[in-house]
VOKEFI-327795 format. One record per residue (C-alpha): residue in three letters; x, y, z. Coordinates in steps of 0.25 Angstrom, whole numbers, plus 5000, padded with zeros to 4 digits. Example, Ala and Ser with C-alpha at 12.3 -4.5 7.8 and 13.67 -1.06 7.14 Angstrom:
<atoms>
ALA504949825031SER505549965029
</atoms>
This chain:
<atoms>
MET537453805365ILE538453865377THR537954005378GLY538754045391LEU539253985403ASP538054005414HIS538753965426ILE540053905434VAL539853835447VAL540953855457LEU540653745470LEU541053805484GLU540953765497ASP540453905505ILE539453955494LYS539354095503ALA540854115503GLY540954075487ALA539754175486THR540554265492ALA541754265486TYR541154265472GLU540354385474ARG541554465479LEU542254415466LEU541254435456GLY540854575463ARG539354515460ALA538154455469PRO537554325468SER536454305460TRP535954185463GLN536054095476ASN535453945477SER535453825486GLY534953685481GLU535453545477GLY536453545489ALA537253675483ASP537153835487ARG537353915476VAL537654065472LEU537754115457PHE538354245452THR537954265438LEU538754375431ASP538654425416ASN538954295409MET538954175418THR538554125434LEU539454085443GLU538953985453LEU539353955468MET538953815472ALA539353765487PRO538553645493THR537453635504GLY536853555512PHE536953395514SER536353335499VAL536953245488ALA537153365479ALA537853455491ASP538853345494ARG539253335478ILE539553475478ARG540353455493ASN541153345485VAL541353425474ILE542053525481LYS542753415491ILE543453345477TRP543453465468GLY543553585478GLU542653725475GLY542653805463LEU542253795449ALA541253665446SER540353675434ILE540253785423CYS538753795416PHE538753845402ALA537453915398THR536653875387SER535353915379ASP534853795379VAL535053685387ALA534453575378LYS535053575366MET536453605375HIS536053475381ARG536153405368ARG537353465362LEU538053395377GLU537353285372ARG538053295360VAL539553295363ALA539253205373LEU539353275385LYS538253205393PRO537353305397ASP536353305411PRO534953295406VAL534553435406VAL533753505418GLU533053615425VAL533653705436GLU533053815444SER533753895456GLN533053995465ASP533754105470SER533854095484VAL534054245486SER532954295474GLY531954175473ALA532154185457VAL532254055449LEU533154015438HIS532853895429TRP533953835420LYS534053725412ARG535453615414THR536453515411ARG537853465412ALA538753405404ALA539453275410THR540653315417GLU541353195413LEU541453235399THR541553375401ARG543053355407GLY542453385419VAL541853515420ARG540553505426MET539653575414PHE538253625415PHE537453685403LEU536253785406GLU535153845402LEU534653965410GLU533053995409SER533454155412GLU534454215416ARG535254215430PRO535254345438ARG536554425437SER537354435449ALA537454595454VAL538654665455THR538954705468THR540454785468ALA541254865456ALA542054775447PRO541154645446VAL541454525438LEU540654535425GLY540554375422LEU541554275419ASP542654275408HIS542954125406VAL543053995415VAL544253915415VAL544253765412SER545753695415THR545753585406GLU547153465404ASP546253425390PRO546153555383GLU545753495369GLN544753405377ALA544353515383ALA544153625371ALA543253495364LEU542453495377TYR542353665376GLY542253685364ALA541753575355ARG540753495364LEU540253615371GLY540453715361LEU541053835367ASP541853925355MET543453915359ALA543854065359LEU545254055363ASP546453915362ARG547853965366SER549053915373HIS549953975381GLN551353925390ASP550753985403TRP549253975402GLY549153835395ARG548053815385LEU546753905385MET545453885376PHE544253965377PHE543053935375ARG541754035373CYS540554015382GLY539654115381ASP540654275384LEU541454195393ILE542554085390VAL542753945394GLU544353935396ILE544953815394VAL546353825399HIS547353685398ARG548653695407PRO549353565407VAL549653495418ALA550253355421GLY549353235425ALA548053345425ASP546553285421ARG546453295406ARG545053245408HIS544553355415ASP544453505415LYS544353595427LEU543453735428TRP544653815433GLY544253965432LEU543454095431SER543854215424TRP542854345430ARG542654435420VAL542854575426VAL542554735418ASP543754795426ILE544954705431GLU545554805440ALA544354825446ALA543754695449ARG545254655453ALA545254765464ARG543854755470LEU544154605474MET545454635479ALA544754735487ALA543954605490GLY545054535495LEU545454455484ASP546754425477VAL546854455464SER548054455455GLU548554555446ILE547954595433ARG548554515421ALA548154515406GLY547154385404ARG547554255395LYS546454315385PRO546854445379GLY546254575382THR546054515397ARG546554545411VAL546354455422ALA546754445437SER546654315446LEU545954305459ARG546554215470ASP545554205478GLY544054225480THR543654145468CYS543254005478GLY544453955472ILE544253965458HIS545254015447SER544754165443LEU545254275435LEU544654415433LEU544654455419GLU544354585411ARG544354595396THR545054725392PRO544154795382PRO544754795367GLN545454925363PRO544855015354ASP545555005338
</atoms>
């Protein structure tokens, strides 16, 4: 039912500052901008997903709701939206696995720059049943326009989104058995904790369990993003030249990868650059 990751929503107080930060980080221009329902939105659409930046605007119930979320939880990752080719079937599955989906609604968005219009259908699972992570499911009528490359060594797409949990068995049941994502890896490490990788299109939903005494076992948290690049040395050099603090390159947790941590310029989101090293010929 789930064909990939459609988009991830990031809540911010200042939409202009956020758009500037992510244009610099991704090396790409915004692909869509609009306002409505109490929020300004800027979208960056990459090879395999869209990043949606959202900030409250004006004075309305919807805007106040967003401000209240930011006040309580801070800026950062707010929700995840899975792509589906048939939202009606997805809705029926969510009902069968007792995730109490909202009724399917049709949505329209107009880009404030080009005037183009997009249509989609979406539903949302009950957040109290998705372990505190806000989850939407969306069927797009047509593809979104891609974000234009603005510099050398841009980010290609998302490699994985990280979800932190204190109950790995329940999290695995949610993403695997109930949502139907395929588990690609399940391993434990004395330094990293337990890692579970679930395939979602051509990227990964990574569930991480690092035991913390007294932590909330009922609620998971969207924790971080790993951005895919072709040449990690070139991407790191570009970002450092732009004034960002980027760690040294090191071997990734997944064999055949190299990573570098972004220490700023991410609007407070834990973020990595990741390069998949090509397989060596026999």
